[in-house]
Every structure is written in structure tokens, then in C-alpha cells.
C-alpha positions in Angstrom: 67.4 101.1 -11.7 67.9 102.1 -8.0 65.2 104.8 -8.3 62.7 102.3 -9.8 63.2 100.1 -6.7 62.8 103.1 -4.4 59.5 104.1 -6.1 58.3 100.5 -6.0 59.2 100.3 -2.3 57.2 103.4 -1.5 54.2 102.0 -3.5 54.5 98.7 -1.6 54.6 100.4 1.8 51.4 102.3 0.8 49.7 99.1 -0.2 50.8 97.5 3.1 49.4 100.5 5.0 46.0 100.1 3.3 45.9 96.4 3.9 46.8 96.9 7.6 44.1 99.6 8.0 41.4 97.3 6.5 42.6 94.4 8.7 42.3 96.6 11.8 38.9 97.9 10.8 37.5 94.4 10.2 38.9 93.3 13.5 37.2 96.2 15.4 33.7 95.1 14.3 31.9 92.3 16.2 33.5 89.6 14.1 32.1 86.4 12.6 34.6 83.6 12.0 34.8 84.6 8.3 35.6 88.2 9.3 38.3 86.9 11.7 39.9 84.9 8.9 39.6 87.9 6.6 41.3 90.2 9.1 44.1 87.7 9.7 44.6 87.2 5.9 44.7 91.0 5.4 47.2 91.3 8.3 49.5 88.7 6.8 49.2 90.3 3.4 50.2 93.6 4.9 53.2 92.0 6.6 54.5 90.3 3.4 53.9 93.4 1.3 55.9 95.4 3.9 58.6 92.8 3.8 58.8 93.0 0.1 58.9 96.8 0.4 61.9 96.6 2.7 63.7 94.3 0.3 63.0 96.8 -2.6 64.3 99.6 -0.3 67.5 97.6 0.4 68.0 96.9 -3.3 67.5 100.6 -4.0 70.7 101.4 -2.0 72.7 98.8 -3.8 74.7 99.2 -7.0 72.6 97.1 -9.4 73.4 96.1 -13.0 71.9 98.7 -15.3 71.3 96.2 -18.1 69.1 93.9 -16.0 65.3 94.3 -15.8 63.8 94.6 -12.4 62.6 91.0 -12.3 66.1 89.8 -13.0 67.6 92.1 -10.4 65.1 90.8 -7.8 66.1 87.2 -8.7 69.7 88.2 -8.4 69.0 89.5 -4.9 67.3 86.3 -3.9 70.1 84.1 -5.3 72.9 86.3 -3.7 71.1 86.5 -0.3 70.6 82.8 -0.2 74.3 82.3 -1.0 75.2 84.8 1.7 73.0 83.1 4.3 74.5 79.6 3.4 78.0 81.0 3.4 77.7 82.7 6.8 76.3 79.5 8.3 79.1 77.5 6.9 81.7 80.0 8.0 80.4 79.9 11.6 80.8 76.2 11.8 84.1 76.2 10.0 85.7 78.7 12.4 84.3 76.8 15.4 85.8 73.6 14.0 89.2 75.4 13.6 89.3 75.8 17.4 88.8 72.1 18.0 90.2 70.3 15.1 90.6 66.8 16.6 87.0 66.8 17.8 85.7 68.1 14.5 87.6 65.5 12.5 86.4 62.7 14.8 82.7 63.8 14.5 83.0 64.2 10.7 84.4 60.6 10.4 81.5 59.3 12.5 79.0 61.0 10.3 80.7 59.6 7.1 80.8 56.1 8.5 77.1 56.3 9.8 76.1 57.4 6.3 78.0 54.8 4.3 78.5 51.7 6.4 75.5 50.0 4.8 76.8 50.4 1.3 78.3 47.6 -0.7 81.8 49.0 -0.1 81.0 49.6 3.6 80.0 46.0 4.1 83.0 44.7 2.2 85.5 46.7 4.3 83.5 46.5 7.6 83.2 50.2 8.1 80.9 49.6 11.0 84.0 48.6 13.0 85.5 52.0 12.5 84.5 54.2 15.4 87.3 56.8 15.6 90.3 58.2 13.7 92.7 55.7 15.1 90.4 52.9 14.0 90.4 54.3 10.5 94.2 54.3 10.5 94.5 50.8 11.8 91.6 49.0 10.1 91.5 50.5 6.6 94.3 50.5 4.0 95.6 53.6 2.2 94.1 53.6 -1.2 94.6 54.8 -4.8 92.0 55.0 -7.6 92.5 51.4 -8.7 91.1 50.3 -5.4 87.7 51.8 -6.3 87.6 51.3 -10.0 85.2 48.3 -10.0 82.9 50.1 -7.7 82.9 53.2 -9.8 82.1 51.2 -12.9 79.0 49.8 -11.1 77.9 53.3 -10.1 78.3 54.4 -13.8 75.9 51.5 -14.7 73.3 53.0 -12.4 73.7 50.9 -9.2 72.9 52.8 -6.0 74.4 52.5 -2.5 77.7 51.2 -3.9 80.2 53.5 -2.2 77.9 56.1 -0.7 74.3 56.4 0.3 74.4 60.0 -0.9 73.2 61.3 -4.3 75.8 60.9 -7.0 75.2 63.9 -9.3 78.3 63.6 -11.4 81.2 61.3 -12.3 83.9 63.9 -12.2 86.4 63.4 -15.0 89.9 64.3 -13.8 92.2 66.2 -16.2 94.6 63.4 -17.0 97.5 65.9 -17.5 99.6 64.1 -14.9 98.3 60.6 -15.7 95.2 58.8 -17.0 91.9 60.5 -16.4 89.6 59.0 -13.7 85.9 59.1 -12.9 85.3 60.4 -9.3 81.7 59.8 -8.1 80.6 62.9 -6.2 77.6 65.0 -5.2 78.5 68.4 -6.8 75.9 70.1 -4.6 77.9 69.3 -1.4 80.5 71.9 -2.5 78.0 74.8 -2.7 78.2 75.8 1.0 82.0 75.9 0.9 82.0 78.1 -2.2 79.4 80.3 -0.6 81.7 80.6 2.5 84.6 81.8 0.2 82.4 84.6 -1.1 81.6 85.6 2.4 85.3 85.7 3.3 86.1 87.8 0.2 83.3 90.2 1.1 84.9 90.7 4.6 88.3 91.5 3.1 86.9 93.6 0.2 84.1 95.7 1.8 83.8 98.0 -1.2 82.5 95.0 -3.2 78.8 95.1 -2.5 76.4 92.1 -2.5 75.0 92.8 -5.9 78.2 93.9 -7.7 79.0 91.6 -10.6 82.1 89.6 -11.5 83.5 88.9 -14.9 84.0 85.1 -14.9 85.9 83.5 -17.8 84.5 80.1 -18.4 85.0 77.6 -21.2 82.5 74.8 -20.7 83.6 71.2 -20.6 81.7 68.6 -22.6 79.2 66.6 -20.6 77.8 63.2 -21.4 75.8 60.5 -19.7 77.0 57.2 -18.3 75.2 53.9 -19.0 73.2 54.5 -15.9 72.3 58.1 -16.7 74.8 59.9 -14.5 76.5 63.0 -15.9 80.2 62.6 -16.7 82.4 65.6 -17.1 84.9 68.0 -15.4 84.0 69.3 -12.0 83.7 72.9 -13.3 81.6 72.1 -16.3 78.1 73.7 -16.1 74.8 72.2 -17.0 72.2 74.4 -18.7 69.9 74.4 -15.7 72.6 75.8 -13.5 73.5 78.7 -15.8 70.0 80.3 -15.3 71.1 81.2 -11.7 74.4 82.8 -12.8 73.1 86.4 -12.5 76.2 87.6 -10.7 78.0 87.7 -14.1 77.4 90.0 -17.1 77.5 87.1 -19.5 74.0 85.7 -20.3 73.3 82.0 -19.4 74.0 80.7 -22.9 77.4 82.2 -22.9 78.5 79.8 -20.2 77.7 76.8 -22.5 80.4 77.7 -25.1 83.0 75.0 -25.3 85.6 76.7 -27.6 88.3 79.0 -26.3 88.2 81.8 -28.9 84.4 82.1 -28.8 84.2 81.9 -25.0 86.9 84.6 -24.5 85.2 86.9 -27.0 81.7 86.5 -25.6 82.7 86.9 -22.0 84.8 89.9 -22.7 82.1 91.5 -24.9 79.4 91.4 -22.2 82.0 92.2 -19.5 83.1 95.3 -21.3 79.5 96.4 -21.6 79.3 96.8 -17.8 81.9 99.3 -16.5 80.9 98.6 -12.9 82.3 95.1 -12.5 83.9 94.5 -9.1 86.2 91.5 -9.8 87.5 89.1 -12.4 87.9 85.4 -12.1 89.5 82.5 -14.0 90.5 79.0 -13.0 94.2 79.6 -13.4 96.6 82.6 -13.7 97.6 81.3 -17.1 94.0 81.8 -18.3 94.1 85.4 -17.1 97.2 86.0 -19.1 95.6 84.3 -22.2 92.4 86.4 -21.8 94.5 89.6 -21.5 96.5 88.8 -24.6 93.2 88.0 -26.4 91.8 91.4 -25.4 94.9 93.2 -26.5 94.7 91.5 -29.9 90.9 91.9 -30.4 89.7 95.1 -28.6 88.9 96.8 -31.9 86.5 94.1 -32.9 85.0 94.0 -29.4 84.5 97.7 -29.3 82.8 97.7 -32.7 80.4 95.0 -31.6 79.8 96.8 -28.3 79.0 100.0 -30.2 76.5 98.4 -32.6 75.0 95.6 -30.5 76.4 93.0 -32.9 78.2 89.7 -32.5 81.2 89.0 -34.7 80.1 86.8 -37.6 83.4 85.0 -37.6 82.7 83.4 -34.2 81.8 79.7 -34.6 78.7 79.5 -32.4 75.6 77.3 -32.5 72.7 79.2 -34.1 70.5 79.1 -30.9 73.3 80.4 -28.7 74.2 83.2 -31.3 70.6 84.3 -31.5 70.2 84.3 -27.7 73.4 86.3 -27.2 72.6 88.8 -30.0 69.2 89.5 -28.4 70.8 90.1 -25.0 73.3 92.6 -26.4 70.6 95.2 -27.1 71.0 98.2 -29.4 74.6 98.8 -28.5 76.5 101.4 -26.5 78.7 103.7 -28.6 79.8 105.8 -25.5 81.1 102.7 -23.7 82.7 101.4 -26.9 84.7 104.7 -27.2 85.8 104.3 -23.5 87.1 100.8 -24.3 89.0 102.0 -27.4 90.6 104.9 -25.5 91.8 102.7 -22.6 93.1 99.9 -24.8 95.1 102.3 -26.9 97.0 103.4 -23.7 98.7 100.0 -23.4 98.5 96.9 -21.2 99.8 98.2 -17.8 96.8 98.6 -15.5 94.4 97.8 -18.3 91.8 95.9 -16.2 91.6 98.6 -13.6 91.2 101.3 -16.3 88.4 99.4 -18.1 86.6 98.6 -14.8 87.4 101.4 -12.3 85.4 99.7 -9.5 87.3 96.4 -9.8 89.0 95.3 -6.6 90.7 92.0 -7.4 91.3 89.1 -9.8 90.8 85.6 -8.5 92.7 82.5 -9.9 95.0 79.8 -8.8 98.6 80.8 -9.7 99.5 77.5 -11.4 102.6 78.6 -13.3 104.0 81.5 -11.2 102.5 84.3 -13.2 101.1 86.3 -10.3 104.0 88.8 -9.8 104.1 89.4 -13.6 100.4 90.0 -13.9 100.2 92.5 -11.0 102.9 94.5 -12.6 101.2 94.5 -16.0 97.5 94.0 -16.9 96.4 93.5 -13.3 98.3 96.5 -11.9 96.2 98.2 -9.2 94.3 95.1 -8.3 94.7 92.4 -5.7 95.5 89.0 -7.0 93.8 86.4 -4.8 93.8 82.6 -4.8 90.7 81.8 -2.7 90.5 78.0 -3.0 92.5 74.8 -3.1 90.2 72.4 -4.8 90.5 69.3 -6.9 88.3 66.7 -8.5 88.1 64.6 -5.3 86.9 67.5 -3.1 87.6 70.9 -1.6 91.0 70.9 0.2 91.3 74.3 1.7 90.4 78.0 1.9 92.5 81.1 1.8 91.3 82.9 4.9 93.5 86.0 4.3 93.2 86.6 0.5 95.0 89.9 0.6 98.2 88.4 1.9 101.0 88.1 -0.7 101.9 84.6 0.4 99.0 82.2 -0.4 98.2 79.8 2.4 95.2 77.5 2.6 93.5 76.5 5.8 92.4 72.9 5.4 88.7 72.2 4.8 88.4 70.2 8.1 84.6 70.5 8.0 84.3 68.7 4.7 87.0 66.0 4.7 89.0 63.9 7.1 92.7 64.4 6.4 95.8 62.3 7.0 99.3 63.1 6.0 102.3 60.9 4.9 105.7 62.4 5.8 107.6 63.2 2.6 110.3 60.7 3.4 107.9 57.8 3.5 105.8 58.6 0.3 107.3 55.6 -1.6 106.4 53.1 1.1 103.4 50.7 0.6 102.2 51.1 4.2 103.6 54.5 5.5 102.8 55.9 8.9 100.3 58.8 8.8 99.5 61.8 10.9 96.2 63.6 11.6 95.6 67.3 11.2 96.4 68.0 14.9 99.7 66.1 14.7 101.5 68.1 12.0 104.7 70.1 12.4 105.3 73.5 10.8 107.8 73.5 8.0 107.4 69.8 7.2 106.2 68.4 3.9 103.5 65.8 3.6 101.4 63.9 1.0 97.7 64.4 1.5 95.2 61.5 2.2 91.5 62.1 2.0 88.5 60.5 3.5 85.2 62.0 2.3 81.5 61.5 2.2 81.4 60.3 -1.5 83.1 57.0 -0.5 86.8 57.5 -0.7 88.8 56.4 2.4 92.4 57.2 3.1 92.8 58.1 -0.6 96.2 59.1 -1.7 95.7 62.1 -3.9 99.3 62.6 -4.9 99.4 66.2 -3.8 102.3 67.2 -1.6 101.9 70.2 0.7 104.0 72.1 3.2 102.6 73.1 6.6 103.3 76.8 7.1 101.3 77.5 10.3 98.0 77.2 12.0 94.7 79.1 12.1 93.8 78.3 15.7 94.3 74.5 15.5 93.7 74.1 11.8 96.8 73.6 9.7 97.6 76.2 7.0 99.4 74.7 4.0 100.9 75.6 0.6 100.8 73.3 -2.4 104.2 72.1 -3.5 103.9 69.5 -6.2 102.2 66.3 -7.3 104.0 63.0 -6.7 103.5 62.2 -10.4 105.8 65.1 -11.3 108.8 63.9 -9.3 112.0 63.4 -11.3 113.3 60.0 -10.4 116.0 58.6 -12.8 117.8 56.4 -10.3 116.1 57.1 -6.9 117.0 60.7 -6.4 113.4 62.0 -6.3 113.8 65.7 -7.3 110.5 67.6 -6.9 109.3 70.5 -9.0 110.0 73.1 -6.3 113.7 72.3 -6.6 113.4 72.2 -10.4 111.9 75.7 -10.4 114.5 77.0 -8.0 117.3 75.6 -10.2 115.9 77.3 -13.2 115.6 80.6 -11.4 119.2 80.3 -10.2 120.4 79.4 -13.7 118.6 82.4 -15.3 119.8 84.9 -12.7 122.9 85.4 -14.9 120.6 87.0 -17.5 118.4 89.5 -15.7 116.7 90.7 -18.9 115.3 87.2 -19.4 112.0 85.8 -18.0 111.0 82.2 -17.9 107.7 82.1 -19.7 107.1 78.3 -19.4 109.1 75.2 -18.9 108.7 71.4 -18.8 111.2 68.6 -18.1 111.4 65.0 -19.0 113.6 62.1 -17.9 115.8 61.2 -20.9 114.4 57.6 -21.1 111.1 59.2 -22.4 113.0 60.3 -25.5 114.3 56.9 -26.4 113.7 56.2 -30.1 113.2 59.8 -31.1 115.9 61.3 -33.3 117.2 63.9 -31.0 119.9 65.1 -33.3 117.4 65.8 -36.1 115.4 68.1 -33.9 118.2 69.8 -31.9 121.3 69.5 -34.0 123.1 68.0 -31.0 123.9 64.4 -30.2 122.1 63.4 -27.0 123.9 62.0 -24.0 123.7 58.3 -23.2 123.9 58.5 -19.4 120.7 59.2 -17.4 119.8 62.9 -17.3 117.0 65.4 -17.3 115.9 67.1 -20.5 114.6 70.7 -20.1 112.4 72.6 -22.6 112.4 76.4 -21.9 110.4 79.2 -23.5 112.1 82.5 -22.6 111.0 86.1 -22.9 113.3 89.1 -23.1 112.9 92.8 -22.3 115.7 93.5 -24.8 114.8 92.7 -28.4 118.4 92.7 -29.5 119.5 90.2 -26.8 120.6 86.8 -28.2 119.5 83.6 -26.6 121.7 82.3 -23.8 124.1 79.5 -24.2 122.2 76.3 -23.4 125.3 74.6 -22.2 125.9 77.3 -19.5 122.3 77.0 -18.5 122.6 73.3 -18.1 125.7 73.6 -16.0 124.1 76.2 -13.7 121.0 74.0 -13.3 123.3 71.0 -12.5 125.3 73.0 -10.0 122.2 74.2 -8.1 120.7 70.7 -7.8 124.1 69.3 -6.8 124.5 71.9 -4.0 120.9 71.7 -2.7 119.6 68.1 -3.1 121.5 65.5 -1.2 120.2 62.5 -3.1 121.0 64.1 -6.5 124.5 64.9 -5.2 125.1 61.3 -4.1 124.0 59.9 -7.5 126.0 62.5 -9.4 129.1 61.7 -7.4 128.5 58.0 -8.3 128.3 58.9 -12.0 124.7 57.7 -12.2 123.4 61.0 -13.4 124.8 63.3 -16.2 124.4 67.0 -16.6 120.9 68.0 -17.9 120.2 68.9 -21.5 118.6 72.2 -22.1 116.6 73.1 -25.2 115.0 76.5 -25.9 111.7 76.4 -27.8 109.9 78.8 -30.0 107.3 81.3 -28.7 103.9 79.6 -28.6 105.3 76.1 -28.2 103.5 75.5 -24.9 100.2 76.6 -26.6 100.9 73.8 -29.2 101.5 71.4 -26.3 98.3 72.5 -24.7 96.3 71.9 -27.9 97.8 68.5 -28.2 97.1 67.4 -24.7 93.5 68.7 -24.7 92.9 66.9 -28.0 94.5 63.6 -26.8 93.5 63.2 -23.2 90.5 63.6 -20.9 91.6 67.2 -20.0 89.2 69.9 -20.9 90.5 73.4 -21.6 88.7 74.5 -18.5 90.9 72.3 -16.2 94.1 72.2 -18.2 97.3 72.5 -16.2 100.7 72.8 -17.8 102.5 69.4 -17.2 105.8 70.4 -15.7 107.0 66.8 -16.2 106.3 65.2 -19.6 104.8 61.8 -19.3 104.4 60.5 -22.8 106.8 60.1 -25.8 104.2 62.0 -27.9 104.4 65.1 -25.6 108.2 65.0 -25.8 108.0 64.9 -29.6 105.7 67.9 -29.7 108.4 69.9 -27.7 111.3 68.6 -29.8 109.5 69.7 -33.0 109.6 73.3 -31.6 113.2 73.4 -30.4 115.3 76.4 -31.6 118.4 74.8 -33.1 121.7 76.3 -32.1 124.8 76.1 -34.3 
């Protein structure tokens, strides 16, 4: 492919030379106006042909996907170059804003108010009177989604200029895994510059990844529908068919990104990914998805290798006819040599599998939502960097990881995109808490995030709690701790999931051969009315307490499960020693020792299937609920408890 572009480049330079010669010859004659115009036209033609020749020459020095025709490679170059230009421009502004955070936040607020003050919401809440950050804090209340619900319903019916004068391209459907799903009106296109900036940042830290190297992206598409007013409704990461045509940076053909079922999506993305041994990176939404994909590969590599060898697509896959036909055509005649490579590497085992299958691969990218990072980089992802480049949610982009190679993941706040406020952790339960701006934070303190953004949300309480770990120039660097919806709060103790996770780690330290695969916890009141003894074989306590469901993995097949009563005591002891409010209520006999139940392997997959089928969460955005919120979820876990005699 590179040689074809080199030859084409030489041909284009030759044509440009001929055009330039004729332009000069025409100009040397005593010209008429028509000859002047002809000379200018020939000169411009020579210039553009030379420019195209330079582009082809540049492409000839790049690693280009061997399976793509020249026209597609050229389109890939145009798309990637546009993204690089936009990303560099965004990065320059972002780094400048990081040096003058207060000024940048003040200016951003003025831009948002100027844009939206004449909307229905803007008139109702007198946004024209807000001239600075202090005005925002004094004149606008803190809000939650219910505050905007009636406005969102009007937007869904097709009304314009309700909350924002911008273009609403989607009503983003939140996952609903920690509460009821919501519609968040947004312009999806506003996120493109920030995502382009992330790619630029990654290219700086991974210089061996060239501009036209491709990435294996695992994507299960969310379902999209239209509102009454014709606005698209769906998850923020769901792709529309028109967008997939530009996804040339991935080996999967466009129709592969429209698959909505897990098994079929995994198979198709892996099949086309395995066909290209030059992939430079691997991305999934969450680390749990990477683990699922690796397990799927380890269980299905023989079928994948056979299809790769023969250019076929497994007939057992439940795919729409038009997508199957499109993908089969894209597979081509097959590649027996590459199929044999895949078989040979998969037979060697799981450790370092991704690096062995794709020797040029530099990193995997995902949010480590359930603490799998350390496990993955010792197993399938060995030899690769594990990066978490973005802190993003349905309401907007929150932060960027400016140092993706660092083991500790810190996000610098997206101060060019959102106005941030912060509620101190001790005041989160107050109706009108005091707030701080980005330049007023203290390192080591925990805060709840508030967001003001261009789509019409002001001082919006997202429910995300972060910890400030430092500053990039003046811009706060943060780590995500937990969502307020996951706090355990039986009698006012407010135990967050960081302490819960720490208590489990401390409890399991007595059994070094055991690994916590997954866990969730419920307040015992959620289990009221369920026959606990029938499921667990034990009579449940009557005093308020936490109920843990743990799925454990062991490196020793002969090892028996630990005593759940000892586990419960160790969890209780940790919380008593490390959480003052828990200790106070424990001393007052308001809280009993937790109950611990071990569940069968695969129980959390069953829980995932239940939640996806019975909530607004798509498989694309599913996050394991660390705190169970419904009786039905608790019943699913109880049905999978391992009874102990």
C-alpha cells in the first residue's frame, strides 16, 4: 500500500511539473485576458496537484492498513488529519486555560449566559442578571434533574430555545443503574474537540503509535429512537449509521458498529481485529468489558480462526441479513497464514495474549470501573499500558488524564467545557450547601461535583464525589470516589463505597489465595419480605445491618470457601476502626454486624442481564451497581447464594 502511494506521488509531481511548465509558457507570451486566466488556472492546478502529491508522499511513509483500498486510506488520512488539527487547537486553549483557571471559568460562564439568556429557562430564571461566578452562586439555586424535567419534556416535543439556543442533537439516556434513567438534552458534536484532544495527548505519550495506526474498538451499539419532536433518544455512546462511515481508524467495517447484541458484537469486532496484526491499541468503555472480551476470545478463538482462514462469518451469529452480507463481503477471501498465527498464540495461554496477537499494540484504554486494572495487566494485558483517558458522563465531559502512563489515574478538570462548583463532603446532605469554585479547592479534600454547561444545566448536582489530588498549573486534578446514590446510610452513618471496598480488602487479606471478583451490598431493609432463610439457610438479623454479596475466585482449586461469619466480623471491625459515624452508631446498638453471602460464579452476569433487561441501561453503558437499589435486584442475588451448612 505504501509503495502505491509513493508511485502515485511521483506521478502527481510529474503532472504538476507539466502544468507548471505550460502555465509559465502561456504567461511568457504577450497574453490576452483569456490567456492570463488560463495561466492562472494552470498554476493553481499545478499547486493543488503538488499538494496532493505531498499528501500521498506523507502517506507512503505511514503504516497503512493493508486491507483498505487507496481511496479509503486517503479518506482515513483526511479524517485523522482533521481530528489532529481540531485536537491540537483544543489542547492549546485547554493548556492556556489551565494557567488562568478563574479567568477561564468566568469567561466560559459569560459565554454560556450570553448564549442562553433569551431561552425560556433563561427568562424564567433571569440569567441576564448573572454576570460572574459569584452571581451564579448567589442568584441561581443548586439543581437536580427534577428541576429541568418539564423543560426536557418540551424539548422532546420539538420546542426550540427552551433551555439552550444551541442545537439539541440527542436526548442522552442515562444508564439508570444507580437510579431512574433520565433524558439529558445535549449537542453530541460539542464533545468532538475534547475527544480529539485526548487522541493528541495519547499520541504525545505513545510516539510509536502513528497517525494512521488503527485501534480495536469494542462497541455494542445502544438502541436509538425518536422523540415526539424527532430528536434522537439513546445512550451517549450509541452510534448512528451516518457516523459509522467515518470510523476508518478501526478494522471493523461500519455495519459492525451497529450490532446491538453482546455475543455478536464481540465476535465481529474480534474477527476483523484479528485480521489486522498491526493494531496499535485496544479500547472498551470499561475494564470489565475488556475482561469479558478476553474471556470470549479464549472460549471462541477456534471458531474465529476458522472464519479468518476461510473468509466466512459464523452462521450461528444472530445478525440482520443486510449486516451479515455487508460484513461477509468485507472479509474477503480469508487469510490462512494469519489464522494459523492466531491459533498458535491462543494455544500458549492467556498471559500477554493481546501483545502476542498484536505485537505493535502499545496500550489498552478503558475506565477501570471495578478495580480490574492490576489483574488485567498481569494476565491478558501483560506488556501493555492500561490507560484511562477520560472522565465522562451523560451530562458532559468532566476531565482528561494528561499523564496516561502514570499508574495512578488522575483527571484534570475540563475547565474549557464546563463551569464547576464543589460541595464539601460534609455538607452534601444540606439543601443549600456552600460551594467552592475550581480555584478555591484544597488538596486531599472530597467534594460533590456541580456542573454548569452550555446545554442548559446550571449548578447541577451530578451525584459524583471526587477527591482533589493536586493541580496541573491552576487546574484541579481529581480522582473519582463514588456516587452519592451508592452511600450506605441505615441510620445516618453515610459509609461510602471507598470504605466498603477497603473493608472487603482488609477482610480478605486473611486468605491471600482468594481474589474478590465482584461484590455488591444492600441495606437490610431492601430485603424485607424476601424469605432470607429459604435462600441462604440462615435466619436474618432483625437489627439494621449491611448485606454483602461476594463472588470470589481462588488460585487454589482445593481451597474451601472462607467462613462468612469471620468475613462479616472482619468487615465490621474495619468499619468500626476507620469510620467515626459507623463507630458511634455501632456503640449505640443501632447497627448490627453485616451479613455476608457468597454467590455462585457468574452471578453478576445474571444481575447484569436482569438490569439491562429491566432498566434504561444499555450494555454499552452498564456499570455494576455496588449498592443494590431494588428488591428485585436483591432477589436475583439471593437466588444465587451458595448455602453453607
